[in-house]
N, CA, C and O atoms as CSV, one atom per row, in Angstrom:
chain,resi,resn,atom,element,x,y,z
A,1,LEU,N,N,-22.924,-7.537,62.320
A,1,LEU,CA,C,-23.727,-8.133,61.031
A,1,LEU,C,C,-22.542,-8.189,59.853
A,1,LEU,O,O,-21.934,-7.163,59.548
A,2,GLY,N,N,-22.356,-9.058,59.425
A,2,GLY,CA,C,-21.273,-8.693,58.069
A,2,GLY,C,C,-22.308,-8.833,56.418
A,2,GLY,O,O,-21.853,-9.257,55.356
A,3,LEU,N,N,-23.453,-8.441,56.604
A,3,LEU,CA,C,-24.284,-8.446,55.354
A,3,LEU,C,C,-23.516,-7.997,54.092
A,3,LEU,O,O,-22.561,-7.226,54.001
A,4,LEU,N,N,-24.049,-8.542,53.339
A,4,LEU,CA,C,-23.611,-8.526,52.245
A,4,LEU,C,C,-25.089,-8.164,50.756
A,4,LEU,O,O,-25.873,-8.860,50.111
A,5,PRO,N,N,-24.652,-6.316,50.878
A,5,PRO,CA,C,-25.479,-6.030,49.842
A,5,PRO,C,C,-25.915,-6.353,48.797
A,5,PRO,O,O,-27.030,-6.109,48.336
A,6,TRP,N,N,-24.942,-7.011,48.282
A,6,TRP,CA,C,-25.335,-7.897,46.724
A,6,TRP,C,C,-25.933,-8.412,46.729
A,6,TRP,O,O,-26.592,-8.589,45.705
A,7,LEU,N,N,-26.228,-9.148,48.002
A,7,LEU,CA,C,-26.976,-10.535,47.720
A,7,LEU,C,C,-28.807,-10.419,48.060
A,7,LEU,O,O,-29.680,-11.270,47.887
A,8,PHE,N,N,-28.905,-8.935,48.624
A,8,PHE,CA,C,-30.301,-8.392,48.521
A,8,PHE,C,C,-30.824,-8.809,47.242
A,8,PHE,O,O,-30.149,-9.405,46.402
A,9,LYS,N,N,-32.227,-8.436,47.086
A,9,LYS,CA,C,-32.988,-8.581,45.666
A,9,LYS,C,C,-32.966,-7.114,45.636
A,9,LYS,O,O,-33.174,-6.838,44.455
A,10,GLN,N,N,-32.767,-5.554,46.588
A,10,GLN,CA,C,-32.155,-4.681,45.877
A,10,GLN,C,C,-31.012,-4.324,46.643
A,10,GLN,O,O,-30.792,-4.638,47.813
A,11,ILE,N,N,-30.399,-3.734,45.988
A,11,ILE,CA,C,-29.010,-3.592,46.104
A,11,ILE,C,C,-29.403,-1.480,46.707
A,11,ILE,O,O,-30.207,-0.864,46.008
A,12,PRO,N,N,-28.852,-0.859,47.731
A,12,PRO,CA,C,-28.835,0.614,47.996
A,12,PRO,C,C,-28.520,1.208,46.250
A,12,PRO,O,O,-27.968,0.856,45.207
A,13,LYS,N,N,-29.283,2.295,46.824
A,13,LYS,CA,C,-28.674,3.094,44.944
A,13,LYS,C,C,-27.734,3.578,45.446
A,13,LYS,O,O,-27.782,3.804,46.655
A,14,GLY,N,N,-26.399,3.947,44.593
A,14,GLY,CA,C,-25.244,4.408,44.679
A,14,GLY,C,C,-24.263,3.543,45.173
A,14,GLY,O,O,-23.085,3.816,45.405
A,15,TYR,N,N,-24.868,2.431,45.321
A,15,TYR,CA,C,-24.032,1.252,46.477
A,15,TYR,C,C,-22.476,1.168,45.336
A,15,TYR,O,O,-21.380,1.278,45.885
A,16,TRP,N,N,-22.539,0.988,43.912
A,16,TRP,CA,C,-21.568,0.366,43.766
A,16,TRP,C,C,-21.047,1.852,42.835
A,16,TRP,O,O,-20.476,1.744,41.750
A,17,ASP,N,N,-21.401,3.376,43.562
A,17,ASP,CA,C,-20.263,4.392,43.125
A,17,ASP,C,C,-19.116,3.953,44.201
A,17,ASP,O,O,-18.071,4.401,43.729
A,18,SER,N,N,-18.974,3.627,44.799
A,18,SER,CA,C,-18.026,3.386,46.052
A,18,SER,C,C,-16.913,2.166,45.477
A,18,SER,O,O,-17.234,0.981,45.388
A,19,THR,N,N,-15.883,2.577,45.200
A,19,THR,CA,C,-14.612,1.947,45.197
A,19,THR,C,C,-14.355,0.882,46.230
A,19,THR,O,O,-14.035,-0.290,46.029
A,20,GLU,N,N,-14.502,1.345,47.077
A,20,GLU,CA,C,-14.485,0.458,48.206
A,20,GLU,C,C,-15.801,-0.659,48.015
A,20,GLU,O,O,-15.586,-1.813,48.384
A,21,HIS,N,N,-16.809,-0.405,47.589
A,21,HIS,CA,C,-17.969,-1.608,47.776
A,21,HIS,C,C,-17.398,-2.086,46.646
A,21,HIS,O,O,-17.652,-3.288,46.710
A,22,ARG,N,N,-16.788,-1.898,45.655
A,22,ARG,CA,C,-16.508,-2.503,44.171
A,22,ARG,C,C,-15.469,-3.660,44.948
A,22,ARG,O,O,-15.487,-4.887,44.852
A,23,LYS,N,N,-14.830,-3.027,45.514
A,23,LYS,CA,C,-13.002,-4.113,45.387
A,23,LYS,C,C,-13.913,-5.256,46.799
A,23,LYS,O,O,-13.865,-6.486,46.757
A,24,LYS,N,N,-14.491,-4.640,47.661
A,24,LYS,CA,C,-15.096,-5.187,48.468
A,24,LYS,C,C,-16.104,-7.225,48.253
A,24,LYS,O,O,-16.261,-8.294,48.843
A,25,TYR,N,N,-16.630,-6.114,46.345
A,25,TYR,CA,C,-17.952,-7.670,46.213
A,25,TYR,C,C,-16.411,-8.675,45.293
A,25,TYR,O,O,-16.348,-9.902,45.227
A,26,LEU,N,N,-15.534,-7.845,44.802
A,26,LEU,CA,C,-14.879,-8.520,43.390
A,26,LEU,C,C,-13.869,-9.495,44.735
A,26,LEU,O,O,-13.515,-10.625,44.398
A,27,THR,N,N,-13.518,-9.057,46.001
A,27,THR,CA,C,-13.014,-9.814,46.734
A,27,THR,C,C,-13.924,-11.058,47.156
A,27,THR,O,O,-13.470,-12.192,47.003
A,28,TRP,N,N,-14.887,-10.912,47.556
A,28,TRP,CA,C,-15.688,-12.214,47.888
A,28,TRP,C,C,-16.105,-13.062,46.836
A,28,TRP,O,O,-16.101,-14.288,46.950
A,29,LEU,N,N,-16.627,-12.194,45.361
A,29,LEU,CA,C,-16.860,-13.088,44.717
A,29,LEU,C,C,-15.306,-13.927,44.355
A,29,LEU,O,O,-15.445,-15.134,44.154
A,30,GLY,N,N,-14.224,-13.518,44.284
A,30,GLY,CA,C,-13.022,-14.876,44.083
A,30,GLY,C,C,-13.257,-15.323,44.938
A,30,GLY,O,O,-13.704,-16.434,44.653
A,31,LYS,N,N,-13.253,-15.192,45.836
A,31,LYS,CA,C,-13.552,-16.334,47.026
A,31,LYS,C,C,-14.718,-17.143,46.829
A,31,LYS,O,O,-14.546,-18.106,47.576
A,32,GLU,N,N,-15.237,-17.208,46.545
A,32,GLU,CA,C,-16.450,-17.523,46.063
A,32,GLU,C,C,-16.443,-18.351,45.020
A,32,GLU,O,O,-17.192,-19.307,44.817
A,33,LEU,N,N,-15.322,-17.835,44.185
A,33,LEU,CA,C,-15.379,-18.916,42.679
A,33,LEU,C,C,-13.761,-19.475,42.398
A,33,LEU,O,O,-13.200,-19.686,41.323
A,34,GLN,N,N,-13.017,-19.693,44.452
A,34,GLN,CA,C,-12.312,-19.882,44.381
A,34,GLN,C,C,-11.259,-19.931,43.487
A,34,GLN,O,O,-10.695,-20.859,42.908
A,35,PHE,N,N,-11.105,-18.644,43.500
A,35,PHE,CA,C,-9.286,-18.090,42.566
A,35,PHE,C,C,-8.495,-18.138,43.902
A,35,PHE,O,O,-8.665,-17.928,45.103
A,36,VAL,N,N,-7.331,-18.616,42.843
A,36,VAL,CA,C,-6.629,-18.380,44.335
A,36,VAL,C,C,-5.041,-16.783,44.101
A,36,VAL,O,O,-4.324,-16.277,44.963
A,37,SER,N,N,-5.111,-16.549,42.739
A,37,SER,CA,C,-4.365,-16.039,42.064
A,37,SER,C,C,-5.156,-14.679,41.140
A,37,SER,O,O,-6.032,-15.027,40.348
A,38,LEU,N,N,-4.897,-13.447,41.233
A,38,LEU,CA,C,-5.631,-12.739,40.447
A,38,LEU,C,C,-5.709,-13.441,38.346
A,38,LEU,O,O,-6.529,-13.597,37.442
A,39,THR,N,N,-4.526,-13.583,38.575
A,39,THR,CA,C,-4.819,-14.245,36.891
A,39,THR,C,C,-6.035,-15.045,36.446
A,39,THR,O,O,-6.631,-15.051,35.369
A,40,ASP,N,N,-6.299,-15.937,37.940
A,40,ASP,CA,C,-7.817,-16.612,37.450
A,40,ASP,C,C,-8.853,-15.921,36.969
A,40,ASP,O,O,-9.607,-16.263,36.058
A,41,TRP,N,N,-8.880,-14.519,37.874
A,41,TRP,CA,C,-9.681,-13.625,36.773
A,41,TRP,C,C,-10.928,-13.444,35.416
A,41,TRP,O,O,-12.107,-13.172,35.190
A,42,TYR,N,N,-9.133,-13.976,34.545
A,42,TYR,CA,C,-9.143,-13.726,32.884
A,42,TYR,C,C,-10.313,-15.088,32.703
A,42,TYR,O,O,-11.033,-14.855,31.732
A,43,ARG,N,N,-10.629,-16.276,33.311
A,43,ARG,CA,C,-11.549,-16.919,33.080
A,43,ARG,C,C,-13.083,-16.716,33.703
A,43,ARG,O,O,-13.816,-17.703,33.648
A,44,VAL,N,N,-13.684,-15.321,34.376
A,44,VAL,CA,C,-14.485,-14.646,34.850
A,44,VAL,C,C,-15.744,-14.757,33.732
A,44,VAL,O,O,-15.467,-14.343,32.606
A,45,LYS,N,N,-17.306,-15.361,33.980
A,45,LYS,CA,C,-18.122,-15.045,32.893
A,45,LYS,C,C,-18.857,-13.791,33.563
A,45,LYS,O,O,-18.893,-13.351,34.712
A,46,ALA,N,N,-19.379,-13.441,32.446
A,46,ALA,CA,C,-20.938,-12.509,32.839
A,46,ALA,C,C,-21.815,-12.802,33.951
A,46,ALA,O,O,-22.139,-12.091,34.903
A,47,LYS,N,N,-22.282,-14.514,33.514
A,47,LYS,CA,C,-22.603,-14.716,34.578
A,47,LYS,C,C,-22.542,-15.350,35.732
A,47,LYS,O,O,-23.509,-15.792,36.353
A,48,ASP,N,N,-21.043,-15.427,36.143
A,48,ASP,CA,C,-21.085,-14.939,37.649
A,48,ASP,C,C,-21.215,-14.238,38.051
A,48,ASP,O,O,-21.551,-14.476,39.211
A,49,PHE,N,N,-21.146,-12.706,37.720
A,49,PHE,CA,C,-21.348,-11.199,38.366
A,49,PHE,C,C,-23.416,-11.600,37.997
A,49,PHE,O,O,-23.998,-11.323,39.046
A,50,HIS,N,N,-24.157,-11.960,37.227
A,50,HIS,CA,C,-24.982,-11.995,37.214
A,50,HIS,C,C,-25.809,-12.846,38.163
A,50,HIS,O,O,-26.889,-12.495,38.637
A,51,SER,N,N,-25.170,-14.046,38.401
A,51,SER,CA,C,-25.953,-15.125,39.651
A,51,SER,C,C,-25.127,-14.671,40.780
A,51,SER,O,O,-24.285,-15.551,40.962
A,52,THR,N,N,-24.976,-13.766,41.581
A,52,THR,CA,C,-24.119,-13.103,42.420
A,52,THR,C,C,-24.200,-12.032,42.934
A,52,THR,O,O,-23.907,-11.853,44.116
A,53,GLY,N,N,-24.672,-10.976,42.035
A,53,GLY,CA,C,-25.557,-9.885,42.561
A,53,GLY,C,C,-25.081,-9.027,42.138
A,53,GLY,O,O,-25.248,-7.987,42.776
A,54,GLY,N,N,-24.106,-8.930,40.663
A,54,GLY,CA,C,-23.029,-8.320,40.472
A,54,GLY,C,C,-23.599,-7.692,39.438
A,54,GLY,O,O,-23.221,-6.520,39.465
A,55,ARG,N,N,-24.451,-7.925,38.377
A,55,ARG,CA,C,-25.122,-7.677,36.898
A,55,ARG,C,C,-24.517,-6.062,36.761
A,55,ARG,O,O,-23.611,-5.729,35.997
A,56,LYS,N,N,-25.292,-5.113,37.747
A,56,LYS,CA,C,-25.767,-3.820,37.423
A,56,LYS,C,C,-23.770,-2.794,37.613
A,56,LYS,O,O,-23.473,-1.713,37.104
A,57,LEU,N,N,-22.954,-3.616,38.409
A,57,LEU,CA,C,-21.709,-3.382,38.621
A,57,LEU,C,C,-21.122,-3.741,37.315
A,57,LEU,O,O,-20.348,-3.033,36.671
A,58,LEU,N,N,-21.456,-4.624,37.066
A,58,LEU,CA,C,-20.231,-5.155,35.358
A,58,LEU,C,C,-21.000,-4.096,34.476
A,58,LEU,O,O,-20.286,-3.447,33.712
A,59,LYS,N,N,-22.932,-3.714,34.471
A,59,LYS,CA,C,-22.987,-3.045,33.184
A,59,LYS,C,C,-22.300,-1.681,33.355
A,59,LYS,O,O,-21.864,-1.033,32.403
A,60,ASP,N,N,-22.225,-1.226,34.865
A,60,ASP,CA,C,-21.843,-0.090,34.967
A,60,ASP,C,C,-20.411,0.392,34.083
A,60,ASP,O,O,-20.188,1.511,33.621
A,61,PHE,N,N,-19.482,-0.900,34.009
A,61,PHE,CA,C,-18.281,-0.793,33.569
A,61,PHE,C,C,-18.822,-1.367,31.890
A,61,PHE,O,O,-17.974,-2.113,31.400
A,62,ASN,N,N,-19.677,-1.206,31.261
A,62,ASN,CA,C,-20.088,-1.846,30.553
A,62,ASN,C,C,-19.549,-3.398,29.455
A,62,ASN,O,O,-19.309,-3.640,28.272
A,63,GLY,N,N,-19.586,-4.184,30.911
A,63,GLY,CA,C,-19.713,-4.955,30.562
A,63,GLY,C,C,-17.526,-5.637,30.481
A,63,GLY,O,O,-17.082,-6.731,30.132
A,64,SER,N,N,-16.968,-4.688,30.852
A,64,SER,CA,C,-15.724,-4.837,30.089
A,64,SER,C,C,-14.818,-5.134,31.883
A,64,SER,O,O,-14.994,-4.342,32.809
A,65,MET,N,N,-13.855,-6.472,32.019
A,65,MET,CA,C,-13.842,-6.799,33.575
A,65,MET,C,C,-13.229,-6.679,33.086
A,65,MET,O,O,-13.520,-7.631,32.362
A,66,PHE,N,N,-11.849,-6.052,32.364
A,66,PHE,CA,C,-10.412,-5.282,32.054
A,66,PHE,C,C,-10.489,-4.173,32.861
A,66,PHE,O,O,-9.849,-3.870,33.868
A,67,SER,N,N,-11.831,-3.322,31.958
A,67,SER,CA,C,-11.866,-1.984,33.131
A,67,SER,C,C,-12.052,-1.668,34.471
A,67,SER,O,O,-11.472,-0.762,35.070
A,68,LEU,N,N,-13.255,-2.790,35.139
A,68,LEU,CA,C,-13.112,-2.791,36.448
A,68,LEU,C,C,-12.156,-3.764,36.828
A,68,LEU,O,O,-11.903,-3.340,37.956
A,69,LEU,N,N,-11.648,-4.480,36.727
A,69,LEU,CA,C,-10.394,-5.188,37.611
A,69,LEU,C,C,-9.009,-4.769,37.288
A,69,LEU,O,O,-8.006,-5.340,37.717
A,70,SER,N,N,-9.016,-3.590,36.394
A,70,SER,CA,C,-7.674,-2.760,36.472
A,70,SER,C,C,-7.806,-1.275,37.805
A,70,SER,O,O,-7.022,-0.584,38.454
A,71,GLU,N,N,-9.051,-1.390,37.660
A,71,GLU,CA,C,-9.763,-0.559,38.822
A,71,GLU,C,C,-9.099,-1.032,40.303
A,71,GLU,O,O,-7.951,-1.012,40.746
A,72,ALA,N,N,-9.897,-1.298,40.633
A,72,ALA,CA,C,-10.090,-2.961,41.465
A,72,ALA,C,C,-8.597,-3.053,42.268
A,72,ALA,O,O,-8.363,-2.993,43.475
A,73,PHE,N,N,-7.621,-3.234,41.035
A,73,PHE,CA,C,-6.315,-4.267,41.393
A,73,PHE,C,C,-5.206,-3.259,41.003
A,73,PHE,O,O,-4.087,-3.772,41.011
A,74,PRO,N,N,-5.240,-2.041,40.686
A,74,PRO,CA,C,-4.424,-1.392,40.161
A,74,PRO,C,C,-2.984,-1.849,39.752
A,74,PRO,O,O,-2.252,-1.643,38.784
A,75,ASN,N,N,-2.910,-2.484,40.792
A,75,ASN,CA,C,-1.318,-2.697,40.833
A,75,ASN,C,C,-0.607,-4.394,39.848
A,75,ASN,O,O,0.506,-4.917,39.899
A,76,PHE,N,N,-1.740,-4.738,39.141
A,76,PHE,CA,C,-1.450,-6.077,38.483
A,76,PHE,C,C,-1.803,-5.833,36.851
A,76,PHE,O,O,-2.866,-5.421,36.386
A,77,SER,N,N,-0.965,-6.095,36.358
A,77,SER,CA,C,-0.607,-6.007,34.658
A,77,SER,C,C,-1.450,-6.888,33.971
A,77,SER,O,O,-1.271,-8.052,33.615
A,78,TRP,N,N,-2.619,-5.957,33.820
A,78,TRP,CA,C,-3.798,-6.900,33.005
A,78,TRP,C,C,-3.792,-6.900,31.347
A,78,TRP,O,O,-3.120,-6.059,30.750
A,79,ILE,N,N,-4.454,-7.733,30.748
A,79,ILE,CA,C,-3.861,-7.657,29.441
A,79,ILE,C,C,-5.035,-8.309,29.187
A,79,ILE,O,O,-5.110,-9.523,29.377
A,80,GLU,N,N,-6.357,-7.400,28.612
A,80,GLU,CA,C,-7.202,-7.375,28.538
A,80,GLU,C,C,-7.873,-8.227,27.647
A,80,GLU,O,O,-9.025,-8.608,27.851
A,81,TRP,N,N,-6.965,-8.656,26.315
A,81,TRP,CA,C,-7.468,-9.820,25.742
A,81,TRP,C,C,-7.687,-11.362,25.833
A,81,TRP,O,O,-8.186,-12.237,25.125
A,82,LYS,N,N,-6.858,-11.242,27.471
A,82,LYS,CA,C,-6.675,-13.106,28.119
A,82,LYS,C,C,-8.440,-12.972,28.342
A,82,LYS,O,O,-9.148,-13.803,27.772
A,83,PHE,N,N,-8.983,-12.048,29.070
A,83,PHE,CA,C,-10.387,-12.899,29.288
A,83,PHE,C,C,-10.796,-13.218,28.719
A,83,PHE,O,O,-10.654,-12.739,27.594
A,84,GLU,N,N,-11.838,-14.497,28.945
A,84,GLU,CA,C,-12.631,-15.246,28.305
A,84,GLU,C,C,-13.652,-14.045,27.901
A,84,GLU,O,O,-13.790,-13.756,26.713
A,85,ALA,N,N,-14.526,-13.194,29.150
A,85,ALA,CA,C,-15.343,-12.651,28.384
A,85,ALA,C,C,-15.199,-11.025,27.931
A,85,ALA,O,O,-14.818,-10.085,28.628
A,86,LYS,N,N,-15.636,-11.024,26.526
A,86,LYS,CA,C,-15.063,-9.147,25.936
A,86,LYS,C,C,-16.378,-8.863,25.663
A,86,LYS,O,O,-17.200,-9.732,25.372
A,87,PRO,N,N,-16.574,-7.905,25.727
A,87,PRO,CA,C,-17.668,-6.987,25.440
A,87,PRO,C,C,-17.541,-6.917,24.094
A,87,PRO,O,O,-16.465,-6.763,23.516
A,88,HIS,N,N,-19.051,-7.070,23.349
A,88,HIS,CA,C,-19.445,-7.247,21.711
A,88,HIS,C,C,-18.425,-6.718,20.861
A,88,HIS,O,O,-17.849,-7.335,19.965
A,89,SER,N,N,-18.225,-5.415,21.238
A,89,SER,CA,C,-17.855,-4.854,20.221
A,89,SER,C,C,-16.213,-4.304,20.763
A,89,SER,O,O,-15.732,-3.211,20.466
A,90,PHE,N,N,-15.429,-5.532,21.750
A,90,PHE,CA,C,-14.340,-5.375,22.150
A,90,PHE,C,C,-13.263,-5.389,20.979
A,90,PHE,O,O,-12.417,-4.546,21.276
A,91,TRP,N,N,-12.951,-5.988,19.795
A,91,TRP,CA,C,-12.113,-5.408,18.658
A,91,TRP,C,C,-12.192,-4.787,17.738
A,91,TRP,O,O,-11.392,-4.937,16.815
A,92,ASP,N,N,-13.180,-3.895,17.697
A,92,ASP,CA,C,-13.416,-2.668,17.043
A,92,ASP,C,C,-12.384,-1.924,17.045
A,92,ASP,O,O,-12.165,-1.388,15.959
A,93,ASP,N,N,-11.398,-1.608,18.176
A,93,ASP,CA,C,-10.577,-0.941,18.438
A,93,ASP,C,C,-9.547,-0.812,17.736
A,93,ASP,O,O,-8.956,-1.892,17.723
A,94,ILE,N,N,-8.909,0.122,17.012
A,94,ILE,CA,C,-8.030,-0.615,16.085
A,94,ILE,C,C,-6.496,-0.507,16.908
A,94,ILE,O,O,-5.518,-1.167,16.558
A,95,GLU,N,N,-6.501,0.384,17.973
A,95,GLU,CA,C,-5.310,0.515,18.287
A,95,GLU,C,C,-5.277,-0.197,19.489
A,95,GLU,O,O,-4.294,-0.198,20.229
A,96,LEU,N,N,-6.443,-0.876,19.738
A,96,LEU,CA,C,-6.627,-2.102,20.430
A,96,LEU,C,C,-5.999,-3.390,19.752
A,96,LEU,O,O,-5.101,-3.926,20.401
A,97,GLN,N,N,-6.317,-3.916,18.639
A,97,GLN,CA,C,-6.078,-4.470,17.639
A,97,GLN,C,C,-4.137,-4.195,17.621
A,97,GLN,O,O,-3.301,-5.088,17.751
A,98,ARG,N,N,-3.928,-3.072,17.469
A,98,ARG,CA,C,-2.458,-2.733,17.245
A,98,ARG,C,C,-1.428,-3.474,18.447
A,98,ARG,O,O,-0.370,-4.088,18.306
A,99,ARG,N,N,-2.298,-3.100,19.797
A,99,ARG,CA,C,-1.177,-3.289,21.057
A,99,ARG,C,C,-1.345,-5.636,21.199
A,99,ARG,O,O,-0.547,-6.473,21.620
A,100,TYR,N,N,-2.891,-5.772,20.543
A,100,TYR,CA,C,-2.457,-6.835,20.595
A,100,TYR,C,C,-1.554,-7.694,19.601
A,100,TYR,O,O,-0.878,-8.647,19.989
A,101,MET,N,N,-1.601,-7.347,18.544
A,101,MET,CA,C,-0.393,-8.000,17.210
A,101,MET,C,C,0.464,-7.520,18.129
A,101,MET,O,O,0.722,-8.361,18.990
A,102,ASN,N,N,1.190,-6.122,18.320
A,102,ASN,CA,C,2.469,-6.522,18.754
A,102,ASN,C,C,3.093,-7.316,20.115
A,102,ASN,O,O,4.243,-7.607,20.444
A,103,TRP,N,N,1.801,-7.518,20.727
A,103,TRP,CA,C,1.954,-8.215,21.785
A,103,TRP,C,C,2.271,-10.071,21.831
A,103,TRP,O,O,2.891,-10.938,22.446
A,104,LEU,N,N,1.247,-9.828,20.589
A,104,LEU,CA,C,1.511,-11.733,19.764
A,104,LEU,C,C,2.674,-11.560,19.381
A,104,LEU,O,O,3.518,-12.366,19.772
A,105,LYS,N,N,3.099,-10.389,18.447
A,105,LYS,CA,C,4.443,-10.696,17.993
A,105,LYS,C,C,5.919,-10.971,19.103
A,105,LYS,O,O,6.601,-11.939,18.767
A,106,SER,N,N,6.210,-10.503,19.850
A,106,SER,CA,C,6.814,-10.561,21.340
A,106,SER,C,C,6.314,-12.050,21.886
A,106,SER,O,O,7.199,-12.544,22.584
A,107,MET,N,N,5.477,-12.661,21.800
A,107,MET,CA,C,4.914,-14.214,22.252
A,107,MET,C,C,5.481,-14.534,21.533
A,107,MET,O,O,6.653,-14.759,21.835
A,108,LEU,N,N,5.112,-14.732,20.336
A,108,LEU,CA,C,5.722,-15.917,19.059
A,108,LEU,C,C,6.855,-15.677,18.427
A,108,LEU,O,O,7.278,-16.468,17.584
A,109,ARG,N,N,7.560,-14.446,18.779
A,109,ARG,CA,C,9.091,-14.104,18.374
A,109,ARG,C,C,9.315,-14.144,17.174
A,109,ARG,O,O,10.239,-14.752,16.634
A,110,VAL,N,N,7.960,-13.088,16.335
A,110,VAL,CA,C,8.025,-12.868,14.809
A,110,VAL,C,C,8.888,-12.129,14.851
A,110,VAL,O,O,8.964,-11.202,15.657
A,111,GLN,N,N,10.115,-12.534,13.555
A,111,GLN,CA,C,11.480,-11.646,13.849
A,111,GLN,C,C,11.019,-10.767,12.484
A,111,GLN,O,O,11.602,-9.684,12.431
A,112,SER,N,N,10.186,-10.994,11.490
A,112,SER,CA,C,10.420,-10.629,9.794
A,112,SER,C,C,8.629,-10.153,9.504
A,112,SER,O,O,7.809,-10.598,10.307
A,113,ASP,N,N,8.225,-9.419,8.554
A,113,ASP,CA,C,7.217,-9.147,8.001
A,113,ASP,C,C,6.624,-10.224,7.771
A,113,ASP,O,O,5.404,-10.389,7.801
A,114,ASN,N,N,7.899,-11.464,7.394
A,114,ASN,CA,C,7.105,-12.553,6.178
A,114,ASN,C,C,6.604,-13.448,7.125
A,114,ASN,O,O,5.463,-13.874,6.946
A,115,ASP,N,N,7.431,-13.920,8.385
A,115,ASP,CA,C,6.671,-14.291,9.519
A,115,ASP,C,C,5.209,-14.428,9.979
A,115,ASP,O,O,4.870,-15.371,10.695
A,116,TRP,N,N,4.429,-13.578,9.607
A,116,TRP,CA,C,3.496,-13.152,9.594
A,116,TRP,C,C,2.469,-14.255,8.930
A,116,TRP,O,O,1.514,-14.851,9.428
A,117,TYR,N,N,3.072,-14.293,7.536
A,117,TYR,CA,C,2.507,-15.236,6.640
A,117,TYR,C,C,2.774,-16.877,6.690
A,117,TYR,O,O,2.293,-17.448,5.710
A,118,LYS,N,N,3.178,-17.399,7.260
A,118,LYS,CA,C,3.066,-18.932,7.987
A,118,LYS,C,C,2.245,-19.482,9.043
A,118,LYS,O,O,2.091,-20.650,9.399
A,119,LEU,N,N,1.412,-17.662,9.763
A,119,LEU,CA,C,0.842,-18.230,10.887
A,119,LEU,C,C,-0.437,-18.966,10.192
A,119,LEU,O,O,-0.646,-19.284,9.021
A,120,SER,N,N,-1.314,-19.129,11.540
A,120,SER,CA,C,-2.283,-19.747,11.262
A,120,SER,C,C,-3.782,-19.251,11.973
A,120,SER,O,O,-3.630,-18.614,13.015
A,121,VAL,N,N,-5.195,-19.469,11.533
A,121,VAL,CA,C,-5.572,-18.466,12.172
A,121,VAL,C,C,-5.399,-19.111,13.162
A,121,VAL,O,O,-4.490,-18.741,13.905
A,122,SER,N,N,-6.294,-20.445,13.580
A,122,SER,CA,C,-5.505,-21.351,15.139
A,122,SER,C,C,-4.447,-20.658,16.141
A,122,SER,O,O,-4.612,-20.706,17.360
A,123,ILE,N,N,-3.364,-20.020,15.547
A,123,ILE,CA,C,-2.325,-19.349,16.489
A,123,ILE,C,C,-3.189,-18.207,17.367
A,123,ILE,O,O,-3.006,-18.032,18.572
A,124,LEU,N,N,-3.975,-17.604,16.714
A,124,LEU,CA,C,-4.367,-16.059,17.227
A,124,LEU,C,C,-5.939,-17.247,18.187
A,124,LEU,O,O,-6.387,-17.176,19.331
A,125,ASN,N,N,-6.274,-18.113,17.090
A,125,ASN,CA,C,-7.399,-18.947,18.010
A,125,ASN,C,C,-6.323,-18.915,19.652
A,125,ASN,O,O,-6.510,-18.076,20.532
A,126,SER,N,N,-5.481,-19.781,19.711
A,126,SER,CA,C,-4.955,-20.294,20.683
A,126,SER,C,C,-4.209,-19.019,21.862
A,126,SER,O,O,-3.821,-19.279,23.001
A,127,ASN,N,N,-4.172,-17.795,21.259
A,127,ASN,CA,C,-4.055,-16.757,21.466
A,127,ASN,C,C,-4.445,-15.649,21.929
A,127,ASN,O,O,-3.740,-14.687,22.233
A,128,PHE,N,N,-5.935,-15.784,22.016
A,128,PHE,CA,C,-7.273,-15.573,23.133
A,128,PHE,C,C,-7.159,-13.946,21.482
A,128,PHE,O,O,-7.470,-12.775,21.701
A,129,GLY,N,N,-6.840,-14.283,20.601
A,129,GLY,CA,C,-7.751,-13.453,19.601
A,129,GLY,C,C,-8.810,-14.324,18.393
A,129,GLY,O,O,-9.086,-14.184,17.202
A,130,LYS,N,N,-9.162,-15.233,19.465
A,130,LYS,CA,C,-10.276,-15.637,18.084
A,130,LYS,C,C,-11.143,-15.055,17.880
A,130,LYS,O,O,-11.548,-15.698,16.911
A,131,GLN,N,N,-12.199,-13.894,18.068
A,131,GLN,CA,C,-12.855,-13.368,17.217
A,131,GLN,C,C,-12.133,-12.209,16.719
A,131,GLN,O,O,-12.849,-11.408,16.118
A,132,LEU,N,N,-11.109,-11.961,16.796
A,132,LEU,CA,C,-9.888,-10.988,16.068
A,132,LEU,C,C,-10.384,-11.819,14.061
A,132,LEU,O,O,-10.941,-11.380,13.054
A,133,ALA,N,N,-9.793,-13.036,14.444
A,133,ALA,CA,C,-9.982,-14.015,13.535
A,133,ALA,C,C,-11.376,-14.109,12.675
A,133,ALA,O,O,-11.404,-14.449,11.492
A,134,ALA,N,N,-11.957,-13.930,13.066
A,134,ALA,CA,C,-13.488,-14.153,12.887
A,134,ALA,C,C,-13.738,-13.593,11.891
A,134,ALA,O,O,-14.892,-13.581,11.463
């Protein structure tokens, strides 16, 4: 039988402690959501986990899709701010803000500090930094 434990009302205690179980669930969920490539995961929402038995799994990773998927698919270079769903305190980390701004500098080809003054909030919004600008 190919039973899927996460679809039962009660998941066996400690089930999500296994990396293999987590990856099996994520592989299944990706198929359910008709994901074609790993970049499709950037669109996943917490409700996708909640409605398919993965609420506890996501909670075990403090709501961080980045942490969960980085562990499950370590050979992919995940960019944490590209996830539509981010933990509430996501932008509180100053180092994360620095990494983001360095990435944005590279993406926008910012040449000098004066170039930053030409950027609008809409640039942040369209480059995954919407909450940072709020």
